[in-house]
N, C-alpha and C positions, 0 to 999 in steps of 0.2 A: 109063788109068792111067799116071802119069809123076811125076818128082820132078825138081826143079832139080839140075842137076850129075851126074845119072845117065844113062846110055844106054838103060836098059830103058824100053819102051814098049809097052803091051798094051792092046788094046781090048777090052771086055767088053760083053756083052748078056745080060740074064737074061729067060727067058721064065716068067713066073709061072704060066702054065697048066700047065707041064711040069716045073717046078722044075729048069730046064736052064740051065746057065751057059755061053755060048760064049765062049771066050778066043781072041784072034789077037794073037800077039807080032809086033809091027810092027818092032821094034828091040831089039837087046841079048839077052843070054842068061845063063845061071848062070856064075859064076866057076868055074875048073876045081877039082874035088873038092868042090864046094857045090851046093845045090838051091835053087830058087825055091819059096817057101811063100806060099800065097794066104790071106788072112786077111779076114774081114767083122768090122766095127766097128759095131754097131747103134747107132742114135740113142739117145743118153744112156746107153749102155754104159760101164762102167769098164774093161773088157779086151776084146781081140779074141778071135775064135773062128776057130780054122783050118778051112778048107775043103779043106785037103790039099796035097801037093807037086804042083807044075804039071808036067805031062809035058814032055819035052824037044822035043816037035814044036812046030812054029810055030803050030798051031791044034788046039784041044782042046774037047771037050764034057764038063762035068762035071755030074753029077746032084747037085743039092743035096738032102740029107736034108729030109724035110718040117720037122721041128723046127728046122732052121737057115734054111730058105726065108723065114720070117717075120721074120728079123733084117736082110734085105737092103734092103727099102723103106726109104728115107731114111737109110741107113747110108753106110759109106765101105768100099771094097774097099782092101786094101793087099798089098804083095808084099815078103817080106823074103828076105835072104841067110841060108840054113840049112845045117847039116850034111847029108849024103846021108840021105834018109829022113825028113827034116823035123826040127823043133824037138824036142829032147829033153825039154823042160820042160812042153809043152802051152801055152806062151806064145812070143812072137818073142823070138829070142836074137839074131839077126843084124841087119845093117843094113836099113833102111828103102831099098828101091830104088825103089819106085813106090806111088802112091796116088791115088784119085780118088774124089770123092763120087758116090753113086748117084742118078740122076735119071730120072724116067719120061719115056719119049719117045713 
């Protein structure tokens, strides 16, 4: 996941057999007083769905709920800059810091 003009770069791997998403932050971090929130945008969806606030650690494993795991195949992962604790509205409110299409390897 990356975006032009942004320092944040994150590598993500999803294991569909365990519904586990592995994140490795290669560069960048949350701005002071802000949080990084991870979103999935399903193919053909009108709005992103939050997968939660990313941990401050450079590596993390996220257990994706079964009802959200089905949105990942063919979708897009995105990271936004949000207030501590995540978006107060249920949708992205901050700047888009990184995004990437999900492809099967």
